[in-house]
C-alpha positions, 0 to 999 in steps of 0.5 A: 503513542503510535499514530495511525493515519486515521487518527493523524487524518482525523485530528490534524489541521491541514493546509487548504487546497492549492496552498503550495508548500514554500520551496517544495520544488527547490532543494534549498528552503528559505532562510529568513534574514540569512541569505542563500549566499551565506549558507552556500558553503554548507549546502551539498545540494542534497535533500535528505530522503525521509527515515520513518522506518525504525531501522533508520530513525534519527538520533533524539536527545532527551526532551527538555523545556528550555532551549539554552542547554548544552548537549553533545554527541561524539564519535570515536574513529579508533585512530587519529585521521585527517578530516577533510569534512563533516556532514550532518544529515537532518532528521526527516522521519515524522510528519510536519504537524497538521500536514501530510509532509515530512518534518525535514529538519526537526530538531537541528540545532539552533546553535552548535559547534563541531570539533576534533580532538585526540582526547576523548575529554576534548581537552585540546579540541580543534574547531571545524565550525562554530555556529554558537554566536547566532541562530543557524537557519532552518534548512529543513531536509537539506544535508549540510557539510562543513570543511575541516581542511585535513584537521587531524583527530580520533574524536569528532564531537557535535555540541549544541548550545541552544536547541531548536523548539519543535513544532506542534499543530497550531490551535483550531482558530489558526487559518488553514495554511499557517505555520504551526506553532513552537511547542514547549519542547526542545530536543537535538535531532540528527539522522546521521554524521559522516566523517570524510577522510580520503574520500570515505566516511570513516565514521561508519559503524563507530562508536558514538557516545553522548553526554549523560545529562541530556544525550540519549544513549539508546539512539546514539548508534544511529548516527554512524549506521550504514547508508541506505541501500539506494542512497541517502538523498531525495533526488533519483536520476539514473539515465544509465538504468534506461534500456532501449525498447528495441532490446525488450522482450515483452513477457506474455501472460499465459492466460488473460482476465476477461474484460467483458463476456461474464454475467452474474447469475445471482449469488454473493458476488452479484449481491456485492456488486449491486451494493457497490452500485448503490454506494457509487450512486448515493455517495457523491454527485457528478458536480461533487466529483468535478468540483476540484477540476472546476476550482483549477479552471476558476469556474468554482471560486472560494469554496471552503472545505470542511471536515473530511473534505479538506484532506480526502477531497481537497488535499487530494484533489481529483482522487474522488473522481478517480474513486468513482471512475475506478468503481463504476468503470469496472462495474459497467463492464458487466452490469449495464447500469444506465445511470451509472454509465451516464455519470461516467461519461459526465465526469470524463466530459467534465474533465475533458472540459478542464484539459489544458492545451499541453495535455494536463488533466489533474485537478490540482494546479501543476505547481502544487503537484508535491503538495500532500500526496497529489504526485503519486496517490492522486495521479494514480487514482485518476489514471486507474479511473480513466483506464477503467472508464475506457475499458468500460467503453468510454471512448475519450478517456484513453486518448486524454490519458495518453495526452497527460503522460506525454506531458508528464514524461518530459516534466523537470520534476521527475527526479524528486518524484520518488522520494521528494513526494509523500509515498512517491512510489504510489505513482509508479503504477500509474505509469506502468498501467499506462504503459501496458494499455492500448495506447502505452509508449516505452517512455511510460516505462522508461520514466520508471527505469530513470527516476523510480527504479531502486536496484537495491530494494529489488535485489533485497526482496528477491533475496527474501530479506524481510527488512525490505518490507517492514523496513522500507528505507525511504518512506513509511512502511505500508501495505501501499508498497504493494503498488510499488510491486505491481509496477515493477511486475508491469515492468517485467511484462513490458521489458521481459527483464527477470530481475523485476519479476524476481524481486516482486515474486520474493516480496509476494512470498514475503508478505504471505508468509509474514504479514497476513491475518487469518482470512488474508488481510494484510497486517502491515500499516503506515505510522505502526512498527509491524515486524514479521509475524507480529499480526497484531490484533489490538492495532487497526490493520488489515486496510481494504485498500492493501487487500485490493492491491494484493488482489491485483498484484496476485492476479498478474502472477496468476495470469503469468502462471495460470497453473499455480493454484496459490494466486487464486487462492490469495484472490478468493480469500481477499474477496470473501474475507476483506473485500466483501467483509468491509461492505456495508451494504449499499451504504459504504465501506470499512477502512480496517479489517478488525479481528476482534471487538466490533467492526468499524463504522462504514464511510462514504467520504472518499477514503483510500479504502473506499476508493480501492474497495469499489474498484475491487468489487467492480472487478469481481466477475473477472476473477472467476475465470481466465482465458487461455488460447486452448480454453479457460481456467475456472478459478472461483465458484460463483453462479455465472456465465462466461462466453468466449471465442475458442478457436474462432468458435463461440462458446459458453459455460454456465456455472451453477452453485450456491457456494459457499453456502453449498459446496456443489457445482455444475457447469453446462457447456453451449456450443454451436458445433463440437469444439476442442477445448481445455477446461482447467478446473481449480482444486483449491488448496484448502480442499480436504482431499482429492477432488473428482470431477465428472462429465455427463455423469462419468468421472473425467478425472480427479485433482489434488489440492492446490492444483487444476484438473484439466479436462481437455476434450471435444465439447458438445452442446449440453455437456455438463461438468459436476464436482463437489468441493471438499470443504471442511473446517480448519483450525489454526493456532494464532502465533502473533504477538498479542498473546494472552499469558497461559492461553492459546487462540485459534482461527476457524475456516471453512474452505476459504471462509474465515469464521468468527465467534460471535457475542463477545470480543472474547470467547473461551471454548473447551474441547474434550478432555485429553484433546488438543485445542485443534480438535475444536473442528470436531465440536462445531455442528452445523445449524439447520437452515443456516448455512455456514453457521455452527454451534459448539458442542459442549460450549452452550451459546457460543456460535460461529458465523461467516465474518463477512456477514458480521455487521454490529455484533461483537466478535473474535476471530481468534477464540481462546481454546483449552481442553476440559480438565 
């Protein structure tokens, strides 16, 4: 059964905060009674990078209940060759029971031998290595090599004579930090076998067979699969990839997102932001947010975490402060809430109080950085949070962060950060956001070039290879890969190297085409297999954090190419149909974007989706407008006022609308003196027809759907812009993998707003005889006095409402539609 992150986190026992994983920062694990010296001849010094993607899964024999069985796998090289060595690559694809850590070495044989032969039946075997007399140590994720001294053979066989027990989660009574127990299951697992001859792996693509009794013929081909595009090992250190900052030609945004200067004047965005403030103020105290920092310094001792605290707060120590600062720091740029600002300052002061003399500020001790997801997830969250606090007006946050990265950028553990840490790529955006901040340094980006950059991945994405997304080679494929892409686009901004831009654009187009549900939620998640266009409805997909990352990535492209309307479309639908849809008033935020059934209960326990959700909701005003040198872009339609400087003159645009409840929009210009400015009005791609824009009652032009209409003129005080958004009902066929035999399912949208049929997790609708199901749009009839609510002609009791407004009702976003008989 597939295990989602949520199930994993709820059902597992975790090692406690501060528990240092043995050998976490060393390439060689402890060997019990076997000395490192004895094992030295077999160690390559290379640790195996994780292979959770299904294309790279390990060979796994049939599971048995006793260790003392003999099972083998055999490679046919097609001809006899001199063999210099055999390499065995350990399995590292599942999570270690009870920990957020990969299970390196799972199923590696306890006793085994390696042989070569020119006969397929091994009538005359030639021994390469024999460990059948005593137990072989658990080498965890270390790749091993066994010298063959140029023995000749066509066939190479690995024979296990005693299997290693698979670890299982310990009982609930086991103290935190203890080793899991041996399960009653035994299996042989190896990720890959290499046969070295003449300096090459001659086993690549070779046929592999296994014994009939215990072997697994379905997985034998994995043993001779091609190597991964950027290598098999954990360590990444490419000094040749570092470029001289003097040669950089930074890319420039053609428009800027406002950091301040936008006020909301009612409307759904203001309601969402006020709810977000209540969530931030009611979920944790400042003492709660600073607890892990004080634990590190010894100010708080012997705290015993319980329940969700163990993972979300203690394992990810410091992320809670990051969550709060992300949401609150962004919010106070637009809404000056005194209590929220006070708490931001208290948290920053507390972090400063715990800062070490070397600049270190994280809540976890330095030597536990590889524990759980501290190296990437947690570091990125606190970095985001302090940056948002700085942009929100706190003077201490950015200098403190600069001091930390001056320390971080020099650390010896950097070569292991990308693949030796869980989802290490999440940490890239921390460096690149620091680099693009007012106190950024070239070293922040050069760390990415040397220790994180994956050229093969970027090249594959630029070619629009779908496998690069759902079969990412080095960690569990996940919506969090979007943070890697954010970082690479920041690298383009910093250096001007178009390879970064081309790779990220290819990825953006892949996600948009193949991993989006109706309404825009991202339909790929860790621990699940999500092929292109699968868009499952019965899986829990659509993490709120994934859509937040999608918005921030799309925003970067929007600012680089502000006249390309498609980026605003992605931001718009993600906000309405995911960000606001997963907000539960001021109580909490939901994790997944459920497409049918009932929405999840919201939480207020520092989940990943809470952190990135509150961050997104705190930024809503900056997505309404963009500021260009010659004017502004109106991207979204919300009652709001923007104030900016145009050619040295103060200028103001006050937008009035009830969108999405009403499609009429007007804007009043305020200037002290007539001012030339180009006001570009977005004509959304969902518009049903061309959209006319008038100024002072006269048509100033019209724009086609999916464009911006430029109104470039000298503006006078009191000028009024008006237009009506040509929204209509749109019906689209569901083509994902959760089909119902003999039925067709459809999503329904009004403009950017996803609608849901309420009252049941399934809905069977009919349209007029002889009509196609897409004719459903003509059956929806507005409900008087209830904007965006529709009944369905000929279908008594059926009603559609905005998905974002649903709370407790049962619903489906994909009703079944058939024509009347």
